[in-house]
Backbone bond lengths (Angstrom), bond angles and torsions (degrees), N, CA, C in turn:
res aa  C-N    CA-C-N  psi(-1)  N-CA   C-N-CA  omega(-1)  CA-C   N-CA-C  phi
1 M - - - 1.463 - - 1.511 109.57 -
2 K 1.300 117.10 129.90 1.466 122.10 -178.75 1.518 110.47 -84.62
3 K 1.324 114.46 141.06 1.454 120.16 175.33 1.512 108.92 -121.21
4 I 1.335 116.64 143.03 1.452 121.68 175.71 1.518 107.65 -120.07
5 I 1.338 116.64 122.89 1.452 121.06 -178.44 1.515 108.89 -120.94
6 T 1.330 117.47 122.54 1.454 121.36 177.25 1.505 109.09 -93.92
7 L 1.339 117.34 123.57 1.443 121.78 -171.56 1.513 113.97 -80.89
8 S 1.310 118.46 -6.95 1.456 119.03 -179.12 1.521 111.64 -63.27
9 L 1.346 118.32 -19.00 1.456 122.04 179.37 1.516 112.26 -100.50
10 V 1.331 117.21 0.46 1.457 120.32 -174.86 1.515 110.20 -115.78
11 L 1.321 117.44 120.41 1.458 121.73 177.10 1.511 107.09 -146.65
12 M 1.326 115.63 97.89 1.448 119.35 -175.45 1.510 110.23 -132.09
13 S 1.308 116.27 155.00 1.460 122.41 -178.89 1.507 110.42 -83.55
14 M 1.345 115.51 157.54 1.454 119.56 175.98 1.529 110.73 -67.05
15 R 1.312 118.38 -9.87 1.458 120.62 177.79 1.521 111.20 -65.80
16 T 1.336 117.27 -14.00 1.458 120.19 177.94 1.518 111.62 -77.95
17 M 1.324 117.28 -6.96 1.454 120.37 179.15 1.531 110.33 -68.13
18 P 1.327 117.42 152.84 1.459 120.02 178.24 1.515 110.76 -58.47
19 A 1.326 116.44 140.65 1.464 120.26 -178.57 1.514 111.23 -70.38
20 S 1.340 116.79 -29.29 1.460 119.30 -178.55 1.512 109.84 -72.65
21 A 1.317 115.86 117.96 1.460 120.79 -177.22 1.518 110.18 -89.68
22 Q 1.323 115.21 142.41 1.456 120.88 173.61 1.526 108.43 -107.48
23 I 1.293 116.14 149.85 1.457 120.44 174.89 1.519 108.25 -94.84
24 L 1.309 116.91 133.87 1.454 121.15 -177.89 1.519 108.60 -63.77
25 S 1.318 117.00 108.75 1.452 121.83 -174.86 1.515 111.18 -75.25
26 P 1.354 117.08 155.69 1.465 119.86 177.38 1.520 110.98 -59.32
27 L 1.322 116.00 147.81 1.459 120.67 -178.88 1.517 111.05 -76.08
28 T 1.329 116.53 143.49 1.452 120.68 169.74 1.527 108.07 -76.35
29 V 1.334 117.02 171.39 1.468 120.67 -179.91 1.525 109.99 -60.17
30 E 1.329 116.46 -42.75 1.470 120.40 -179.86 1.527 110.46 -64.01
31 E 1.324 115.83 -42.94 1.453 120.24 179.93 1.520 111.69 -66.63
32 E 1.332 116.29 -36.35 1.466 119.89 177.61 1.518 110.46 -63.16
33 N 1.338 116.61 -42.16 1.462 120.41 178.19 1.527 110.65 -62.48
34 D 1.343 116.09 -43.10 1.462 119.96 177.32 1.518 110.64 -61.82
35 S 1.330 116.31 -40.51 1.463 120.71 -178.06 1.516 110.96 -64.24
36 V 1.341 116.52 -39.81 1.463 120.64 178.71 1.518 110.66 -64.90
37 L 1.337 116.15 -43.98 1.463 120.14 179.75 1.521 110.91 -61.71
38 L 1.327 116.43 -43.36 1.450 120.47 -179.42 1.521 111.21 -67.60
39 A 1.332 116.73 -38.14 1.457 119.89 179.30 1.524 110.46 -63.98
40 N 1.332 116.60 -42.27 1.469 120.13 178.03 1.526 110.62 -64.81
41 E 1.328 115.75 -37.09 1.456 120.13 178.93 1.529 110.60 -64.69
42 D 1.330 115.90 -40.91 1.461 120.31 -178.30 1.528 111.93 -67.89
43 K 1.343 117.09 -30.20 1.460 119.90 179.23 1.534 111.06 -61.88
44 E 1.321 115.98 -32.54 1.454 120.68 -177.91 1.529 111.95 -92.94
45 W 1.324 116.47 -5.87 1.456 120.46 -174.15 1.522 111.86 -82.16
46 E 1.340 116.41 137.66 1.459 122.52 173.24 1.519 108.13 -126.37
47 P 1.332 118.35 125.90 1.470 120.72 -178.72 1.525 111.67 -56.17
48 T 1.316 115.78 144.39 1.466 121.21 178.74 1.529 109.14 -121.90
49 G 1.327 116.42 171.29 1.453 120.42 177.81 1.514 112.33 -61.96
50 A 1.342 116.97 -32.40 1.459 120.72 179.48 1.529 111.91 -79.74
51 W 1.319 116.67 -23.19 1.470 121.37 -178.30 1.534 108.72 -143.02
52 P 1.344 117.38 75.20 1.474 121.27 -174.63 1.525 113.27 -82.95
53 F 1.327 115.85 54.65 1.458 121.76 -178.23 1.524 110.82 -114.26
54 L 1.331 115.62 154.05 1.458 120.57 179.67 1.523 111.84 -67.41
55 N 1.334 117.75 -32.58 1.457 121.78 178.15 1.523 110.06 -113.89
56 R 1.318 115.64 149.75 1.464 119.66 -179.24 1.525 111.48 -68.92
57 R 1.318 116.65 -28.31 1.454 120.81 -178.61 1.532 110.00 -126.96
58 F 1.319 115.83 157.84 1.455 120.02 168.29 1.524 107.40 -69.71
59 R 1.328 116.18 134.02 1.455 119.85 -175.55 1.516 110.30 -132.70
60 T 1.325 115.08 149.35 1.459 120.47 -178.37 1.521 110.85 -65.46
61 A 1.326 115.53 133.65 1.464 120.44 179.05 1.521 109.82 -146.43
62 E 1.325 115.23 155.73 1.459 121.01 171.77 1.524 107.31 -94.04
63 V 1.316 116.08 122.71 1.463 121.87 -177.52 1.522 108.94 -110.54
64 V 1.322 116.02 123.88 1.458 121.60 178.77 1.522 108.60 -101.24
65 T 1.318 116.16 125.16 1.456 121.64 178.16 1.525 109.37 -122.78
66 G 1.334 115.11 160.56 1.454 119.74 -179.42 1.513 111.10 85.13
67 F 1.319 116.44 160.04 1.457 121.55 -177.99 1.530 112.02 -118.40
68 F 1.319 116.90 -41.19 1.458 120.10 178.01 1.521 110.86 -97.48
69 N 1.316 116.20 -43.80 1.462 121.40 175.45 1.521 108.08 -109.66
70 K 1.321 115.87 84.50 1.454 120.51 -174.39 1.527 111.26 -73.41
71 K 1.334 114.68 142.05 1.460 121.91 176.38 1.519 108.70 -123.43
72 R 1.309 115.35 142.34 1.466 120.91 178.62 1.522 108.81 -118.55
73 T 1.317 115.80 127.04 1.455 121.35 -177.09 1.523 109.49 -132.37
74 I 1.321 116.49 139.25 1.463 121.86 178.43 1.523 108.79 -99.99
75 V 1.329 116.86 118.18 1.467 121.05 -178.93 1.523 110.08 -145.37
76 P 1.340 117.58 152.67 1.471 119.91 168.94 1.531 107.72 -72.49
77 C 1.315 117.58 131.49 1.464 118.79 -177.29 1.522 111.77 -154.21
78 N 1.347 114.50 173.59 1.452 122.11 179.55 1.525 107.40 -157.69
79 I 1.320 117.40 159.89 1.463 121.46 -177.69 1.524 109.52 -115.09
80 H 1.311 115.60 125.38 1.463 124.47 -177.58 1.527 108.70 -86.99
81 I 1.337 118.06 123.14 1.465 119.62 -176.10 1.526 112.54 -84.89
82 G 1.337 116.84 -10.22 1.453 119.34 179.20 1.512 112.74 -78.85
83 N 1.352 116.16 -45.71 1.463 119.57 -178.86 1.525 112.99 -115.36
84 Q 1.350 117.03 7.11 1.464 122.21 177.20 1.526 111.88 52.91
85 C 1.326 115.58 48.28 1.458 121.32 176.37 1.519 109.95 -117.08
86 L 1.314 115.31 152.21 1.452 121.71 173.54 1.520 108.15 -94.38
87 Y 1.336 117.23 122.21 1.454 121.95 176.34 1.524 108.09 -102.21
88 Y 1.331 117.09 132.50 1.454 120.40 -175.51 1.515 110.07 -144.52
89 V 1.321 115.39 162.62 1.452 121.70 -178.77 1.516 108.87 -112.04
90 N 1.321 115.87 126.01 1.459 122.03 178.54 1.521 108.31 -133.82
91 K 1.339 115.70 112.92 1.462 120.92 179.37 1.534 111.76 54.24
92 D 1.314 116.31 52.21 1.469 123.30 178.42 1.529 113.62 63.84
93 T 1.320 117.43 14.46 1.461 121.03 178.53 1.519 109.30 -116.04
94 L 1.319 115.62 130.02 1.453 120.90 179.42 1.524 109.12 -88.50
95 M 1.329 116.39 126.87 1.455 121.68 -175.79 1.520 110.33 -131.14
96 Q 1.311 116.32 171.19 1.446 119.84 175.78 1.520 110.10 -139.42
97 A 1.322 115.65 153.41 1.460 122.10 178.83 1.516 108.84 -142.05
98 D 1.315 115.72 140.01 1.463 118.94 177.86 1.528 109.11 -87.92
99 P 1.331 117.95 167.87 1.466 120.90 -175.12 1.524 114.71 -60.95
100 S 1.327 118.12 -21.71 1.462 119.82 -178.15 1.518 112.34 -66.83
101 N 1.343 117.40 -16.61 1.462 120.92 -179.18 1.526 113.31 -104.69
102 V 1.320 116.98 -0.04 1.462 120.91 -173.66 1.530 110.27 -125.15
103 G 1.337 116.12 137.58 1.459 119.60 177.76 1.517 112.37 -97.22
104 L 1.349 116.29 -50.70 1.465 120.82 -174.72 1.524 109.28 -149.37
105 V 1.338 115.77 140.10 1.461 122.35 175.15 1.519 107.29 -123.25
106 T 1.330 116.98 121.10 1.465 121.75 -178.70 1.518 109.50 -119.70
107 F 1.341 116.48 110.97 1.459 121.07 177.70 1.522 110.12 -80.98
108 R 1.324 115.57 160.35 1.468 120.16 -176.24 1.529 113.05 -64.15
109 N 1.329 117.29 -25.06 1.463 118.55 179.64 1.524 112.10 -81.00
110 G 1.340 116.98 2.36 1.456 121.04 177.49 1.517 114.49 99.85
111 D 1.331 118.71 -10.75 1.463 120.96 177.74 1.526 109.43 -63.91
112 R 1.337 116.18 131.71 1.460 121.04 180.00 1.522 110.00 -124.72
113 Y 1.319 114.92 137.60 1.462 121.55 179.69 1.524 109.69 -125.90
114 M 1.321 115.09 129.68 1.452 121.53 175.38 1.522 109.34 -103.85
115 A 1.326 115.97 148.30 1.456 120.25 172.92 1.530 107.88 -90.02
116 I 1.329 117.05 126.57 1.458 119.79 -179.48 1.529 110.47 -124.95
117 G 1.307 115.05 137.00 1.459 120.69 176.77 1.511 114.93 65.56
118 G 1.322 117.32 9.65 1.453 120.13 -178.14 1.512 114.13 67.06
119 K 1.355 116.64 12.13 1.465 119.69 -174.13 1.522 113.80 -128.36
120 N 1.333 117.41 -24.47 1.466 119.80 -172.37 1.518 111.87 -137.79
121 F 1.337 114.24 153.92 1.455 121.24 169.76 1.529 108.03 -100.70
122 A 1.313 116.24 125.67 1.460 121.58 -176.83 1.522 109.90 -116.02
123 K 1.319 116.16 129.57 1.457 120.67 177.14 1.530 109.88 -81.42
124 I 1.322 116.28 135.57 1.461 120.55 175.55 1.527 107.14 -80.08
125 V 1.328 117.09 103.15 1.464 121.06 -174.92 1.525 112.41 -96.07
126 H 1.325 116.64 -13.30 1.471 120.18 175.93 1.520 108.54 -158.26
127 E 1.341 115.14 142.42 1.461 120.04 177.79 1.520 109.15 -148.93
128 D 1.320 116.82 134.70 1.453 121.45 175.43 1.527 108.60 -146.43
129 A 1.329 117.23 -168.10 1.463 121.01 -176.28 1.525 112.53 -67.22
130 F 1.321 117.21 -15.39 1.461 120.44 -175.65 1.530 113.03 -95.21
131 G 1.327 117.16 -20.40 1.457 119.57 -179.32 1.514 111.89 155.78
132 K 1.320 116.30 -151.80 1.460 121.52 -175.61 1.527 110.66 -137.48
133 I 1.347 114.40 153.36 1.460 121.61 168.89 1.517 106.65 -113.45
134 L 1.335 115.84 128.29 1.458 121.74 -178.89 1.526 110.15 -115.03
135 R 1.330 115.79 149.07 1.461 120.80 177.29 1.528 110.10 -126.88
136 V 1.324 115.96 124.95 1.460 121.85 173.66 1.522 107.58 -104.00
137 R 1.305 116.66 120.58 1.473 121.44 179.64 1.528 108.81 -105.40
138 T 1.316 116.37 121.53 1.457 122.32 -179.94 1.526 109.23 -129.40
139 V 1.320 115.71 171.43 1.462 120.47 175.30 1.524 108.68 -76.01
140 D 1.328 116.77 132.18 1.461 121.54 174.42 1.532 106.80 -78.54
141 I 1.333 115.19 92.86 1.462 120.71 -172.84 1.521 112.30 -60.61
142 E 1.326 116.80 -42.97 1.466 119.52 -178.04 1.524 111.38 -63.08
143 Q 1.339 116.30 -44.14 1.461 119.40 177.54 1.523 110.50 -67.43
144 H 1.316 115.75 -34.79 1.459 121.33 178.33 1.531 110.04 -60.12
145 K 1.328 116.24 -43.26 1.463 120.68 178.11 1.526 111.10 -66.04
146 R 1.339 116.16 -42.47 1.466 119.95 -179.88 1.523 111.45 -62.55
147 N 1.342 115.63 -31.10 1.466 119.77 179.22 1.524 112.30 -77.27
148 G 1.347 116.08 -7.78 1.452 119.67 -179.66 1.511 113.56 74.61
149 Q 1.352 116.35 22.66 1.458 119.90 -179.62 1.535 110.23 -88.19
150 D 1.328 115.61 154.27 1.460 121.90 -176.40 1.520 110.49 -80.23
151 I 1.332 116.78 117.18 1.452 121.22 -179.05 1.523 111.31 -79.18
152 S 1.309 117.96 -30.58 1.470 121.38 -174.80 1.520 112.49 -61.51
153 S 1.323 117.55 -24.71 1.464 120.33 -177.10 1.519 112.61 -77.38
154 L 1.323 118.28 -11.79 1.455 120.12 -174.46 1.519 113.57 -72.20
155 G 1.320 117.67 -22.27 1.454 119.50 -176.98 1.515 114.01 -89.65
156 A 1.337 117.78 -17.27 1.458 121.82 -178.26 1.521 109.44 -108.40
157 V 1.329 115.54 137.60 1.464 119.85 -176.76 1.521 109.49 -134.64
158 T 1.315 116.18 136.69 1.459 120.78 173.51 1.524 107.63 -121.33
159 I 1.320 116.03 127.36 1.463 120.61 -177.33 1.516 109.27 -119.27
160 Q 1.319 116.62 133.63 1.448 121.49 176.31 1.524 108.62 -109.36
161 G 1.309 116.07 141.48 1.454 118.23 178.45 1.507 110.93 176.19
162 D 1.303 116.72 160.50 1.451 121.85 178.41 1.521 107.64 -91.04
163 F 1.335 116.10 89.61 1.458 119.75 -176.21 1.526 111.95 -72.87
164 G 1.324 117.67 -10.63 1.453 119.65 -179.90 1.515 112.90 -77.80
165 S 1.326 117.94 -13.40 1.467 121.07 -179.35 1.522 108.77 -137.84
166 L 1.319 115.19 68.58 1.458 120.34 -178.74 1.517 110.11 -68.34
167 S 1.321 117.05 131.42 1.452 119.91 173.18 1.522 108.01 -85.90
168 L 1.313 116.83 169.13 1.460 120.22 -176.08 1.511 111.97 -66.80
169 N 1.325 117.75 -36.18 1.456 120.58 -169.98 1.529 115.66 -102.73
170 L 1.313 118.30 -15.43 1.464 118.08 -176.44 1.515 110.44 -162.26
171 I 1.336 115.83 158.59 1.464 120.11 167.12 1.517 106.48 -126.91
172 G 1.300 115.75 121.19 1.454 119.43 179.19 1.517 111.51 59.74
173 S 1.279 116.62 -172.88 1.456 121.88 173.87 1.513 107.94 -166.58
174 Y 1.302 114.92 156.49 1.453 119.10 176.67 1.520 108.47 -93.00
175 V 1.310 117.32 120.76 1.454 122.01 176.56 1.521 107.08 -112.71
176 G 1.312 115.50 96.41 1.455 119.75 -173.83 1.515 113.28 -94.71
177 N 1.291 114.08 172.35 1.455 120.47 174.44 1.534 108.14 -67.83
178 P 1.346 119.12 124.98 1.463 120.12 -177.88 1.523 112.92 -60.76
179 E 1.338 116.61 -18.40 1.455 119.69 179.85 1.535 111.78 -91.56
180 E 1.326 116.65 -2.13 1.461 119.54 -179.62 1.522 109.98 -66.47
181 R 1.308 115.93 135.31 1.463 121.31 -175.60 1.526 110.58 -75.11
182 P 1.340 118.05 127.10 1.473 120.43 176.23 1.525 110.37 -65.03
183 L 1.317 114.92 155.06 1.455 119.78 176.58 1.527 110.03 -71.38
184 P 1.335 117.77 141.41 1.467 118.71 171.13 1.524 108.77 -72.41
185 V 1.315 117.17 131.68 1.461 120.34 -176.64 1.524 110.39 -116.45
186 L 1.310 114.83 155.40 1.454 121.81 178.34 1.522 107.94 -126.69
187 D 1.322 116.76 124.87 1.456 122.00 178.61 1.526 109.99 -100.05
188 T 1.327 115.56 127.04 1.463 121.89 175.55 1.519 107.44 -118.36
189 F 1.331 116.90 132.66 1.458 121.02 -174.47 1.522 111.55 -109.12
190 Y 1.326 114.11 149.55 1.464 122.38 178.36 1.517 109.60 -131.86
191 F 1.317 116.08 149.11 1.462 121.97 172.43 1.525 108.73 -108.63
192 I 1.321 116.08 139.34 1.457 121.24 164.98 1.519 105.86 -107.90
193 Y 1.326 116.72 112.36 1.451 121.45 -172.34 1.527 109.58 -150.44
194 D 1.309 116.06 134.44 1.461 121.99 176.71 1.530 110.95 52.46
195 M 1.338 115.87 48.64 1.461 123.10 177.56 1.527 112.65 61.82
196 D 1.318 117.60 26.70 1.452 121.84 -179.27 1.523 109.02 -136.01
197 I 1.324 117.39 150.61 1.449 122.42 175.35 1.525 108.12 -125.17
198 F 1.339 116.78 130.61 1.455 120.07 -176.42 1.529 110.47 -151.76
199 E 1.327 114.42 149.93 1.454 120.15 177.42 1.523 109.39 -68.66
200 V 1.324 116.02 143.46 1.460 120.46 -179.57 1.523 109.39 -80.44
201 T 1.310 115.00 98.21 1.460 123.11 173.31 1.519 107.00 -132.63
202 D 1.333 117.03 161.74 1.463 119.82 178.94 1.523 110.83 -56.51
203 K 1.314 116.89 -43.79 1.457 121.80 -177.76 1.525 111.44 -62.15
204 N 1.324 116.37 -45.88 1.464 119.80 -178.48 1.520 112.40 -69.35
205 V 1.329 116.46 -39.32 1.461 119.36 178.19 1.524 110.66 -62.60
206 M 1.314 116.48 -42.86 1.467 120.73 179.71 1.528 111.39 -60.14
207 K 1.325 116.30 -33.34 1.468 120.18 179.74 1.526 112.23 -70.31
208 H 1.328 116.01 -26.66 1.460 119.18 -171.58 1.524 114.35 -103.57
209 I 1.309 118.28 -6.27 1.469 119.29 176.69 1.525 109.58 -101.27
210 D 1.312 116.02 163.69 1.456 120.68 179.69 1.535 110.13 -62.26
211 K 1.329 116.16 139.73 1.469 120.23 -178.12 1.522 112.40 -57.79
212 S 1.338 116.13 -30.56 1.464 119.86 -178.88 1.527 112.25 -67.65
213 R 1.342 117.63 -13.53 1.456 121.07 -177.79 1.532 113.04 -108.97
214 Q 1.309 116.95 3.57 1.461 119.44 -177.09 1.525 112.97 -64.70
215 R 1.330 116.71 -40.96 1.463 119.46 176.61 1.528 110.50 -64.01
216 E 1.334 115.44 -40.16 1.464 120.51 177.66 1.528 110.61 -60.45
217 Y 1.327 115.81 -40.25 1.463 119.73 -179.78 1.531 110.89 -64.24
218 K 1.315 117.20 -42.98 1.468 120.47 179.41 1.521 110.75 -60.47
219 N 1.321 116.59 -44.29 1.470 120.36 178.47 1.527 111.16 -65.97
220 F 1.320 115.55 -37.22 1.462 121.62 -179.39 1.532 110.80 -62.83
221 T 1.323 117.05 -46.09 1.463 120.37 -177.66 1.525 111.86 -67.54
222 R 1.314 117.05 -27.95 1.468 119.91 177.97 1.527 111.26 -74.66
223 S 1.321 116.36 -39.67 1.461 120.73 -173.33 1.524 113.51 -87.06
224 A 1.326 117.57 -24.92 1.469 120.77 -173.52 1.523 113.33 -95.80
225 E 1.326 117.99 4.16 1.464 122.18 -179.77 1.531 110.82 52.65
226 I 1.319 115.40 55.42 1.457 121.36 -178.02 1.527 110.86 -76.62
227 I 1.333 115.42 129.30 1.459 122.45 175.83 1.523 106.91 -120.81
228 M 1.315 116.85 117.36 1.458 120.94 -171.74 1.530 114.15 -67.11
229 H 1.318 118.40 -15.71 1.462 120.92 179.17 1.529 111.71 -99.94
230 N 1.325 116.03 15.20 1.461 121.84 -178.45 1.529 109.03 -119.10
231 F 1.338 116.79 128.36 1.471 119.67 -174.80 1.519 112.78 -62.49
232 S 1.327 117.68 -43.48 1.466 119.12 -177.30 1.523 111.08 -61.63
233 S 1.337 117.29 -35.61 1.460 120.77 177.32 1.526 110.96 -66.94
234 V 1.322 115.02 -45.71 1.467 120.26 -179.73 1.525 110.69 -63.39
235 K 1.328 115.98 -38.27 1.477 120.20 179.26 1.533 110.44 -65.13
236 K 1.325 117.49 -35.18 1.462 120.45 177.19 1.526 110.86 -62.83
237 I 1.327 115.93 -41.56 1.465 119.78 177.96 1.522 110.02 -62.94
238 W 1.327 115.91 -44.19 1.465 120.96 -179.47 1.533 110.96 -61.09
239 D 1.321 116.44 -50.20 1.466 120.82 -177.10 1.525 112.74 -65.13
240 T 1.323 116.73 -34.37 1.458 120.74 -174.30 1.523 113.16 -84.20
241 F 1.334 117.32 -36.10 1.459 119.19 -170.97 1.532 114.92 -117.79
242 F 1.336 118.09 -8.74 1.458 118.74 -179.00 1.523 113.36 -119.25
243 V 1.318 117.29 -38.33 1.460 119.91 -179.62 1.516 111.27 -66.47
244 V 1.316 117.59 -34.95 1.468 120.49 -175.32 1.529 112.25 -78.51
245 T 1.329 117.69 -14.28 1.453 120.96 -179.71 1.519 108.65 -116.37
246 P 1.337 117.73 105.81 1.481 119.48 -177.87 1.509 111.35 -59.78
247 P 1.324 117.23 137.82 1.467 120.18 176.85 1.508 111.27 -68.88
248 K 1.308 116.50 161.75 1.466 120.17 179.32 1.513 111.00 -66.98
249 K 1.332 116.49 -39.03 1.452 121.84 -179.28 1.519 108.57 -138.76
250 L 1.323 116.50 154.40 1.455 121.72 176.04 1.514 109.13 -115.14
C-alpha cells in the first residue's frame, strides 16, 4: 500500500529518534552491490524543483545527535538543499531535523556530512592530517529567479513510497521527467584548520596564513584563476598554503 506524506505539516527534532543506538554493520555482498549502484546513480543526479535532495533516493545512514551524550541511530534519510534539513524515516513516519540537532550523518557509501553553524549540512570533501575541507551545497536563488523557476515549491516536499517494506538501502525513489530542469546550485567551501572553521574567502584565508605569505597568496590567486565556489580551486589553496604549514593543534 502506497503512502503519501506531505512534510509541510511535519517539523520534529532528531530527539524523537530511538535512544537505542545501532552500529552500522558491515555490508553483505548484495548490499555492497546495491551501494555501488546507488553511488553511481547519485554521481549523475542533480536536484530538481520536484526533488530538491542531495541524493536521488533515501539511503541508510548513521546519524549522530547530541553533543555531550551522543546518540547514534540508523535511519533511511536524505538532505534537502532548499531548507538545509535532514529528512528521515522513523517507524513509518517521515520527519525532519535542522542542523542544530544533528552532529554527523554518515551514509553507507562513505559520504559524511557535518552540521555547521546550526544552519547548514556540509559534506566532508577532503580530509588529511592538517584538517578538513567542507562543501555546503545550496540552491542558487538568484539564478533560480533568473531561470523563472518557482521558489515557493522548494520548502514543501511530497514523498511516495511503500513505507511498510523498507529496504536496507532506500525507500522509494524519485522518478522525474528527464526533461525537467535541474536546480541551479551554489557550492560554498569551508576549512577546518587549527581548531577553527571558516568560510573560504580571500579575507579569511589571509587571516589564517602566515603574514610572510600574504603577498604570495595575492599573486597566487591572480595567476591560478582561483574560483572560490569551485572545489579544485579551493583544493589548490589548501595544498599550497595550509598543508605545508603544520597547524598549532590538531
